[in-house]
C-alpha positions in Angstrom: 0.0 0.0 0.0 2.0 2.9 -1.3 1.2 6.5 -0.4 1.4 9.1 -3.2 4.4 11.4 -3.3 2.5 14.2 -1.8 1.5 12.2 1.4 2.4 13.8 4.7 1.9 10.7 6.9 4.3 10.7 9.9 5.7 7.5 11.5 4.3 6.7 14.9 5.8 4.2 17.4 4.2 1.8 19.9 5.8 2.5 23.3 7.0 -0.2 25.7 4.8 -1.5 28.5 6.7 -2.6 31.6 6.1 -6.1 32.9 7.6 -6.9 36.3 7.3 -10.4 37.7 6.7 -11.0 41.4 10.1 -12.7 41.5 11.8 -9.4 40.6 10.3 -7.6 43.6 11.3 -10.6 45.8 14.9 -10.3 44.6 14.9 -6.5 45.0 13.8 -7.0 48.6 16.7 -9.4 49.3 19.2 -7.1 47.6 17.9 -4.1 49.6 18.1 -6.0 52.9 21.3 -7.9 52.4 23.4 -5.8 49.9 22.1 -2.3 49.0 21.0 -1.3 52.5 21.1 2.6 52.4 23.1 2.7 49.1 21.2 4.8 46.5 23.8 4.6 43.7 22.7 3.3 40.4 22.8 -0.5 39.7 22.9 -2.3 36.4 20.0 -4.7 35.7 18.8 -6.5 32.7 15.4 -7.2 31.1 14.2 -8.7 27.8 11.5 -8.3 25.2 9.8 -10.9 23.0 8.5 -10.4 19.5 6.2 -13.4 19.2 3.2 -12.4 21.3 -0.3 -12.8 19.8 -1.9 -9.7 18.2 -3.4 -7.3 20.7 -0.9 -7.6 23.5 1.3 -4.5 24.3 5.0 -4.4 23.6 6.3 -5.7 26.9 9.7 -5.2 28.5 9.9 -8.0 31.1 12.0 -8.0 34.3 12.0 -11.2 36.4 14.0 -12.6 39.4 17.1 -12.9 37.2 17.2 -9.2 36.3 20.1 -8.5 38.7 22.4 -11.1 37.0 23.4 -8.9 34.0 25.6 -11.7 32.7 23.0 -14.4 33.1 21.3 -16.2 30.2 18.4 -14.7 28.3 15.3 -16.8 27.6 15.3 -18.3 24.1 14.2 -16.0 21.3 14.1 -13.0 23.6 16.2 -9.8 23.1 18.1 -8.6 26.2 18.0 -5.0 27.3 20.4 -3.5 29.8 19.1 -0.9 32.2 19.9 1.2 35.2 18.2 0.9 38.5 17.8 3.8 40.9 16.4 2.5 44.2 15.6 5.3 46.7 15.5 5.0 50.4 12.4 7.1 51.0 9.1 7.8 49.2 9.9 11.5 49.2 13.2 10.9 47.5 11.4 8.8 44.9 8.9 11.6 44.3 11.5 14.5 44.1 14.1 12.8 42.0 14.8 14.8 38.8 13.3 12.6 36.2 14.2 14.9 33.3 17.9 14.8 34.4 17.9 11.1 34.5 16.4 10.9 31.0 18.7 13.4 29.5 21.8 11.7 31.0 20.8 8.4 29.4 19.9 10.1 26.1 23.2 11.9 25.9 25.1 8.6 26.5 23.2 7.1 23.5 23.9 10.1 21.4 27.6 10.0 22.2 27.7 6.3 21.3 26.0 7.2 17.9 28.5 10.0 17.2 31.6 7.9 18.2 30.5 4.8 16.2 30.3 2.7 19.4 26.6 2.1 18.6 27.5 0.5 15.3 29.8 -2.0 17.0 27.3 -2.7 19.8 23.8 -1.8 18.7 22.3 -2.9 22.1 23.4 0.6 23.3 20.5 2.0 21.3 17.9 0.3 23.4 18.2 0.9 27.2 15.9 1.6 30.1 15.8 3.4 33.4 13.9 2.1 36.5 13.3 4.3 39.4 12.0 2.5 42.5 11.1 2.8 46.2 10.4 -0.4 48.2 8.3 -0.1 51.3 9.4 -3.3 52.9 7.1 -3.0 55.9 4.0 -3.0 53.8 5.5 -4.7 50.7 4.4 -1.8 48.6 6.6 -1.0 45.6 6.6 2.3 43.7 8.2 2.4 40.3 8.6 4.4 37.1 10.1 3.1 33.9 11.8 5.2 31.2 12.7 4.0 27.7 14.9 6.9 26.4 14.3 7.7 22.7 15.9 10.5 20.6 13.5 12.5 18.5 13.6 14.1 15.0 12.4 17.7 15.2 9.8 17.3 12.4 9.1 13.6 12.5 9.6 11.0 9.9 7.7 10.9 6.6 6.2 7.6 5.4 6.6 7.0 1.7 5.1 3.5 1.6 2.6 2.5 4.4 3.3 -0.6 6.5 2.2 -3.9 4.8 2.1 -7.4 6.1 5.2 -9.4 5.0 3.2 -12.1 3.3 1.6 -9.5 1.0 5.0 -8.4 -0.2 7.3 -11.4 0.0 6.9 -14.7 -1.7 6.7 -17.9 0.4 10.3 -18.8 -0.6 11.5 -15.3 0.3 9.8 -15.6 3.8 11.5 -18.9 4.4 14.8 -17.6 3.2 14.4 -14.5 5.5 13.8 -16.7 8.6 16.7 -18.9 7.8 19.0 -15.8 7.3 18.0 -14.4 10.6 18.6 -17.6 12.4 22.0 -17.9 10.8 22.8 -14.3 11.9 21.8 -15.2 15.5 24.2 -18.2 15.4 27.0 -16.1 14.1 26.5 -13.4 16.7 26.1 -16.1 19.4 22.9 -14.5 20.8 19.3 -15.4 21.4 18.1 -12.5 19.2 19.8 -9.8 17.0 18.2 -6.5 17.8 19.2 -4.7 14.5 20.4 -5.9 11.2 21.0 -5.0 7.5 19.1 -6.9 4.8 19.2 -7.4 1.0 16.9 -9.6 -1.0 16.6 -10.5 -4.7 14.4 -13.2 -6.1 14.3 -16.0 -3.5 17.6 -15.1 -1.8 17.9 -13.1 1.4 21.2 -11.8 2.9 21.7 -10.3 6.4 24.6 -8.6 8.1 25.2 -6.6 11.4 25.1 -2.8 11.3 28.9 -2.5 11.5 29.2 -4.1 8.0 27.3 -1.2 6.4 30.0 0.0 4.0 30.7 -3.5 2.6 27.1 -4.6 2.6 25.7 -1.5 0.9 28.1 -0.1 -1.7 25.2 1.8 -3.2 23.2 3.7 -0.5 20.4 5.2 -2.6 18.0 2.6 -1.1 18.7 0.3 1.8 16.7 -2.1 3.9 17.3 -2.3 7.7 15.5 -4.6 10.1 14.9 -4.8 13.8 13.6 -7.3 16.3 10.1 -5.8 16.8 8.1 -6.5 20.0 5.0 -4.7 18.7 2.0 -6.6 17.6 0.2 -3.8 15.8 -0.3 -4.1 12.1 0.3 -0.4 11.3 3.0 0.7 13.7 6.6 -0.3 14.6 7.8 -0.9 18.1 9.8 1.5 20.3 13.3 0.0 19.6 13.2 1.4 16.0 13.4 5.1 17.2 17.1 5.3 18.1 18.1 3.1 15.1 16.6 5.7 12.7 18.5 8.5 14.5 21.7 6.5 14.0 21.0 6.0 10.3 20.2 9.7 9.8 23.4 10.8 11.6 25.7 8.4 9.8 24.2 8.3 6.3 21.3 10.6 6.1 22.9 12.8 3.4 23.4 9.7 1.1 20.1 8.0 1.6 17.1 8.7 -0.6 14.8 6.2 1.1 15.0 3.6 3.8 13.0 0.4 3.8 12.3 -1.0 7.3 11.5 -4.5 8.2 9.7 -5.1 11.6 10.8 -8.7 12.2 8.2 -10.5 14.2 8.7 -14.2 14.9 5.6 -15.7 16.4 5.3 -19.2 17.8 2.2 -21.1 16.6 0.9 -24.5 17.4 2.3 -25.9 14.2 5.7 -24.1 14.4 7.1 -20.6 13.8 5.7 -17.9 11.6 7.1 -14.5 10.5 4.4 -13.8 7.9 2.8 -11.2 10.2 6.0 -9.1 10.1 5.5 -5.7 8.5 7.6 -3.7 6.0 7.4 -0.1 4.9 9.5 2.8 3.4 10.3 6.2 4.9 12.1 9.4 4.0 14.8 9.9 6.6 15.6 13.5 7.7 19.3 14.5 7.8 21.0 15.3 11.1 24.0 17.6 10.9 27.2 16.0 12.1 28.0 18.9 14.5 24.5 19.2 16.0 23.8 18.8 19.7 21.9 15.9 21.4 18.4 15.8 20.0 15.3 16.1 22.3 14.4 12.9 24.1 11.3 11.3 25.5 10.6 8.0 27.2 8.9 8.1 30.7 6.1 5.5 30.8 2.6 6.6 31.5 0.7 5.2 34.4 -2.4 2.9 34.0 -4.6 6.1 33.8 -2.7 7.3 30.8 -1.1 10.2 32.7 2.6 10.9 33.4 3.2 9.3 36.8 4.6 6.3 38.6 2.9 3.0 39.3 2.5 1.1 42.5 2.4 -2.6 43.2 0.9 -4.1 46.5 2.5 -7.4 47.2 1.8 -7.6 50.9 0.1 -11.0 50.3 2.1 -12.5 47.5 5.5 -11.7 49.0 4.8 -14.3 51.7 7.1 -17.2 50.7 4.3 -19.6 50.4 2.3 -17.3 48.1 5.4 -16.5 46.1 5.9 -20.2 45.7 2.4 -20.5 44.4 3.0 -17.8 41.8 6.3 -19.4 40.7 4.7 -22.8 40.4 2.3 -21.5 37.8 5.0 -19.6 35.8 5.7 -22.5 33.4 1.9 -23.0 32.8 1.4 -19.3 32.1 4.3 -19.3 29.6 2.8 -22.2 27.9 -0.5 -20.4 27.4 1.1 -17.0 26.5 3.5 -18.3 24.0 2.7 -21.8 22.9 -0.9 -22.7 23.6 -3.1 -19.6 23.8 -6.3 -21.6 24.0 -5.1 -23.7 27.0 -7.8 -23.7 29.7 -5.6 -23.8 32.9 -8.6 -23.3 35.2 -10.1 -26.7 34.3 -6.8 -28.3 35.2 -5.9 -26.4 38.3 -9.4 -26.7 39.8 -9.6 -30.4 39.3 -9.9 -32.5 42.4 -7.9 -35.7 41.9 -8.2 -38.9 43.9 -5.2 -41.3 43.7 -6.0 -44.8 44.7 -2.6 -46.2 45.4 0.4 -44.2 46.8 3.1 -46.5 45.5 5.4 -46.2 42.5 2.7 -45.0 40.1 1.0 -42.9 42.8 4.1 -40.9 43.5 4.8 -40.2 39.8 1.2 -39.2 39.2 1.2 -36.8 42.2 4.4 -35.0 41.2 3.1 -34.6 37.6 -0.2 -33.3 38.9 1.6 -30.7 40.9 3.6 -29.7 37.9 0.3 -28.9 36.1 -0.8 -26.8 39.0 -3.4 -29.2 40.5 -3.9 -28.2 44.2 -6.4 -30.8 45.4 -4.8 -34.3 45.7 -6.1 -37.1 47.9 -4.3 -40.4 48.5 -5.8 -43.7 49.5 -3.5 -46.6 50.5 -3.1 -49.0 53.4 0.5 -50.1 53.0 3.6 -48.9 54.9 6.8 -47.7 53.4 9.4 -50.4 53.1 13.2 -50.2 52.6 12.8 -51.0 48.8 10.4 -48.1 48.2 12.3 -44.8 48.4 14.6 -45.4 45.4 11.5 -46.0 43.1 8.9 -43.9 44.9 10.1 -40.2 44.9 7.8 -39.0 47.7 9.6 -41.1 50.3 13.0 -41.2 52.0 15.0 -43.7 54.0 13.8 -42.2 57.4 10.3 -43.0 56.4 11.1 -46.7 56.6 12.3 -46.8 60.2 10.3 -48.1 63.0 8.2 -50.4 60.8 7.6 -47.6 58.2 5.1 -44.8 57.9 1.8 -45.3 56.2 2.2 -44.3 52.6 -0.9 -42.2 52.2 0.0 -40.1 55.2 3.7 -39.8 54.3 2.8 -38.8 50.8 0.7 -35.9 52.0 3.5 -34.8 54.4 6.0 -34.8 51.5 3.8 -33.0 49.0 3.2 -30.2 51.6 7.0 -29.8 52.0 7.5 -29.7 48.3 4.8 -27.1 47.8 3.0 -25.7 50.9 0.1 -24.4 48.7 -1.1 -27.9 47.9 -4.3 -29.1 49.6 -3.4 -32.8 50.1 -5.2 -35.4 52.2 -4.4 -39.0 52.9 -6.6 -42.0 54.0 -5.0 -45.1 55.4 -7.8 -47.6 54.5 -8.3 -50.8 52.6 -10.4 -51.3 49.5 -12.6 -54.4 49.6 -11.9 -56.7 46.6 -13.5 -59.7 44.9 -11.7 -62.9 45.8 -10.8 -61.5 49.2 -13.8 -62.6 51.4 -15.0 -60.5 54.3 -15.4 -62.5 57.5 -18.9 -62.5 58.9 -17.8 -61.2 62.4 -19.7 -58.1 63.2 -16.5 -56.0 63.6 -15.1 -57.1 60.3 -18.3 -56.5 58.4 -18.7 -53.1 60.0 -15.2 -52.0 59.0 -15.6 -53.3 55.4 -18.9 -51.4 55.2 -17.2 -48.2 56.5 -14.4 -48.7 53.9 -17.0 -49.0 51.1 -18.9 -45.9 52.3 -15.7 -43.9 52.7 -14.6 -44.8 49.2 -18.0 -43.9 47.8 -17.8 -40.5 49.5 -14.3 -39.8 48.3 -15.2 -40.7 44.7 -18.3 -38.5 44.8 -16.2 -35.5 46.1 -13.5 -35.7 43.4 -13.5 -35.0 39.7 -10.8 -37.5 38.4 -10.1 -40.9 39.9 -6.7 -42.5 39.2 -6.5 -46.3 39.6 -2.9 -47.0 40.5 -3.0 -50.1 42.6 -0.9 -53.3 42.5 -3.6 -55.8 41.7 -6.4 -56.2 39.2 -9.1 -57.0 41.8 -8.4 -53.9 43.8 -9.5 -51.8 40.9 -13.0 -53.4 40.6 -14.9 -51.6 43.4 -13.6 -48.1 42.4 -14.5 -48.9 38.8 -18.0 -49.8 39.7 -18.6 -46.8 42.0 -17.0 -44.3 39.5 -19.1 -45.7 36.6 -22.2 -45.3 38.7 -21.4 -41.7 39.7 -20.2 -40.8 36.2 -16.7 -39.8 37.3 -13.7 -39.7 34.9 -11.4 -42.6 35.6 -7.8 -42.8 34.4 -6.2 -46.3 34.9 -2.5 -47.1 34.8 -1.0 -50.6 35.1 2.5 -51.9 34.6 4.2 -55.1 33.4 7.9 -55.7 33.2 8.5 -53.5 30.2 5.0 -52.7 29.1 2.3 -50.5 30.4 -1.3 -49.5 29.8 -2.8 -46.1 30.5 -6.5 -45.7 29.7 -9.5 -43.7 30.5 -12.7 -45.5 31.3 -15.8 -44.9 29.3 -17.9 -42.1 31.0 -21.4 -43.4 31.2 -24.2 -41.1 30.2 -27.1 -40.6 32.6 -29.8 -43.3 32.0 -32.2 -40.7 30.6 -29.9 -39.8 27.7 -30.6 -41.4 24.4 -28.1 -44.0 23.3 -25.9 -43.2 20.3 -24.9 -45.8 17.7 -21.3 -46.3 16.7 -21.0 -48.9 14.0 -23.0 -51.5 16.2 -25.4 -51.5 19.0 -23.6 -51.5 22.4 -25.7 -54.4 23.7 -24.0 -56.7 21.2 -20.7 -55.0 20.6 -17.9 -57.1 21.9 -19.9 -60.1 23.0 -20.7 -60.8 19.3 -17.0 -61.5 18.8 -17.4 -64.6 21.0 -20.8 -65.9 19.8 -20.9 -69.0 17.6 -23.0 -67.2 15.1 -20.4 -64.5 14.5 -17.1 -66.5 14.9 -16.2 -68.4 11.8 -15.4 -72.1 12.5 -11.7 -72.7 13.1 -10.9 -69.0 13.9 -9.8 -67.6 17.3 -12.2 -65.3 19.1 -11.5 -61.6 19.1 -10.7 -60.2 22.5 -12.8 -57.3 23.8 -9.8 -55.1 24.2 -8.8 -55.1 20.6 -9.3 -52.1 18.4 -12.5 -53.1 16.7 -14.0 -49.7 15.8 -12.9 -46.1 15.2 -14.5 -42.8 16.2 -15.9 -44.3 19.4 -17.5 -41.6 21.7 -16.6 -41.5 25.3 -19.7 -43.0 26.6 -19.2 -46.1 24.4 -15.6 -46.8 25.5 -14.6 -49.8 27.6 -13.2 -49.9 31.1 -10.2 -51.8 32.4 -12.3 -54.9 32.9 -13.9 -54.8 29.5 -10.7 -56.4 28.2 -11.3 -59.6 30.2 -13.6 -62.5 29.9 -13.1 -63.7 33.5 -14.1 -62.1 36.7 -11.5 -60.6 39.0 -10.2 -62.8 41.8 -7.4 -63.2 44.3 -4.3 -62.6 42.2 -1.7 -62.9 45.0 -2.6 -66.4 46.5 0.0 -69.1 46.2 2.5 -66.9 44.3 6.2 -66.4 44.8 7.8 -63.1 45.8 8.5 -62.0 42.2 4.9 -62.9 41.2 3.4 -61.0 44.1 5.3 -57.8 43.4 5.1 -55.7 40.3 8.6 -56.1 38.8 9.1 -53.4 36.2 11.9 -51.5 34.6 12.6 -48.5 36.9 11.7 -45.9 34.3 8.4 -47.5 33.4 6.3 -46.1 36.3 7.5 -42.6 35.6 6.5 -42.8 31.9 3.1 -44.4 32.7 2.4 -42.0 35.6 3.3 -38.9 33.5 1.2 -40.2 30.6 -1.8 -40.8 32.9 -1.8 -37.1 34.0 -1.1 -35.8 30.5 -4.1 -37.9 29.3 -6.3 -36.3 32.0 -5.2 -32.8 31.0 -5.9 -33.5 27.3 -9.3 -34.8 28.1 -10.1 -31.7 30.2 -9.1 -29.5 27.2 -11.7 -31.2 25.0 -15.0 -29.4 24.8 -16.8 -32.7 25.6 -14.4 -33.8 28.3 -14.8 -37.5 29.2 -17.3 -37.9 26.4 -14.8 -37.0 23.7 -14.4 -39.4 20.8 -11.3 -41.6 21.3 -8.3 -40.8 19.2 -6.4 -43.8 17.8 -3.0 -44.5 16.2 -4.5 -43.7 12.8 -5.3 -40.1 14.0 -1.6 -39.2 14.6 -1.3 -37.5 11.2 -4.7 -35.7 11.4 -5.7 -32.4 13.0 -5.7 -33.0 16.7 -9.0 -32.5 18.6 -7.5 -30.2 21.3 -4.8 -27.6 21.6 -2.6 -30.3 23.4 -3.2 -32.9 20.7 -4.9 -36.3 20.7 -7.4 -37.7 23.3 -6.9 -41.4 23.2 -8.8 -44.2 24.9 -5.7 -46.2 25.7 -1.9 -45.8 25.5 -0.2 -49.2 25.4 3.6 -48.8 25.7 6.4 -51.2 24.9 9.6 -50.1 26.5 11.7 -52.8 24.9 11.1 -51.2 21.5 10.3 -47.7 22.8 6.9 -47.7 21.1 3.4 -46.7 21.9 0.1 -47.6 20.3 -3.3 -46.0 20.8 -6.0 -48.7 20.6 -9.7 -47.9 21.2 -12.3 -50.4 22.1 -16.0 -50.5 22.8 -17.6 -51.2 26.2 -18.3 -54.9 26.8 -21.9 -55.6 27.6 -20.8 -58.5 29.8 -18.1 -56.6 31.6 -17.9 -57.6 35.3 -17.5 -53.9 36.4 -19.2 -51.4 34.1 -22.0 -53.5 32.4 -25.5 -52.3 32.9 -26.5 -55.3 34.9 -23.6 -54.9 37.4 -24.3 -51.2 37.8 -28.1 -51.9 38.2 -27.5 -54.4 41.1 -25.0 -52.0 42.8 -27.3 -49.0 42.6 -30.3 -51.0 43.9 -28.7 -53.3 46.5 -25.6 -51.3 47.5 -23.4 -53.1 50.1 -25.6 -56.2 50.0 -24.6 -56.8 46.4 -21.0 -55.9 47.0 -20.6 -58.4 49.9 -22.0 -61.1 47.6 -19.2 -60.3 45.2 -16.5 -60.2 47.9 -17.5 -63.5 49.5 -18.5 -65.5 46.4 -16.2 -67.1 43.9 -15.5 -65.4 40.7 -18.3 -67.4 39.1 -20.9 -65.2 40.8 -20.0 -62.2 38.6 -19.5 -64.4 35.5 -23.0 -66.0 36.0 -24.5 -62.5 36.6 -23.1 -60.9 33.5 -23.5 -63.9 31.2 -19.8 -64.7 30.9 -20.5 -68.3 32.0 -22.9 -68.8 29.1 -20.5 -67.1 26.7 -17.7 -69.5 27.7 -20.0 -72.5 27.2 -21.1 -71.2 23.7 -17.5 -70.6 22.8 -16.5 -74.2 23.9 -19.4 -75.6 22.0 -18.3 -73.8 18.8 -14.7 -75.1 19.2 -16.0 -78.7 19.7 -18.2 -78.4 16.7 -15.3 -77.1 14.7 -13.1 -80.1 15.8 -15.8 -82.6 14.8 -15.9 -81.0 11.3 -12.1 -81.2 11.0 -12.1 -84.9 12.0 -14.8 -85.7 9.4 -12.7 -84.3 6.5 
């Protein structure tokens, strides 16, 4: 969009907006108390700006806890900015400090660097800041005023060609070449971001060079292109760092330049990768500055939130408490994910989730730590085991001292350790048993009473939580929580380990009885059982297991549970077994992988608009557009550590499942503990008879006998 030659448009710049993290004020407090004391002399500090923010956000100069380490690393793809801190001892000194003098002093230093050529060798001199502060450490009130010194042209800068989005000016090949050229320049300059650079482009080729290479790079200075790392997100205006660069160009080469083309380089991170297409490019007529002229007029003090010239104030009387500061810091990684990588991430759904961990062993510890990393504050443990000497090396919430004196109870020790790691967590532990099929309950009044209390306590806990994690050692211990959670329509995430294999799965989330049933390829009442019936199994072929991936695009309410994969009822899996058979013997890293995946699956489910009712992603979906901002939402993740491979099968609910089938849920909801005690005290055949598995076995055996008789007659 070119303006005509008579246009009188003047270039305007988007000012910086200060962004000070709570960690910066905490560090300033420590410096004031332990180092600065009454010293009011200037101190060097460092901040940074980023040029990949989504459209609409202001140009931010960020200072965090590391601002006092001027030689420290800068975050990736951020541009460092060196500044000067003036921390006063009193509020009156803060108010009466000569702000104009501070600005003019810094502006003169920039002007001297431009005149001497030092700014060409080190362009970072062109972008500096001043921070004037007063810290009231009794009330934790912080007063501050930022200044971003910029030299001004007396009559402004005339625009010859209005700003245009880069993708409207450059071809796709040129854009790719431009991004590669900038990355190469960063590597050569050994920096995270080059603030200013020279550029030439012809056809599909793009070349870049630092400012100090001007004479060699531009033998003909009638028309040149310069670029800068632009933090601005506006489509019609460049960011503040361009101002002093244009003064440098005008002073050095203003008499030789007809026009200057300016590239506002903006490198945004999107879900699919990086994009610089939203960068803008325009042309200007640069005024000439006489070589012997004095320092130009300068501006730069930041306006307050009301838009007036004045300082800002921050009240951190609550967040400066170490526990509150820890809470703020814990969420930093999550906020950065949302700000820079996944703007649509709904953190509230994750952080507010109440998670119940049934099992506080190897899996439980890994799941708890990962939940805390995601900002989850409500974590409840259920376990009845004590910490043994073999546990601490594999279970990161426990230490050697926890094993002494017979060992602490895991559920209670896990809560104690989580609170030490992060005081802001709301963790609870219940030392209790979970009644199981195959483990009869004695008919003494005391035993029955305790078992009934355990059932009622488990029902209460599942009702109070949003996500239930099944992380126990045995198959049968997962039965009762599966039944209760299915009845209460709670999201269940199950994790189980082998030696070098694991399965992480979500249980199908049952719809309320009044909701109409939806069809997915086949009616649920005959879904997986049909694979075993004589009418659907060809003679001589092996029956298909319910856990196999029979269908695709299965909605959440049609998905199977952990027990839908089996054709036998759960029973006592530890009786008459050797030590290695009683314990889950796994490769040490397996539990951490499975535990982390269980939490990541939960988070992905919560990001889906349908939550637990989301259609299951399968391995075939890996190349398709993911359903959430975090990717796929599978039914199961089955991992094979020996070949470092994962598959994502999906399977329908089994209408004869011993845990989530309609007949089991109906008996549980109508009879309650009476039905449960029948299950606990009967053999596994009780559930198999109830669900129809016994008849299914008989039909399958009859089909095999019939097939054998046919083979013998041939």
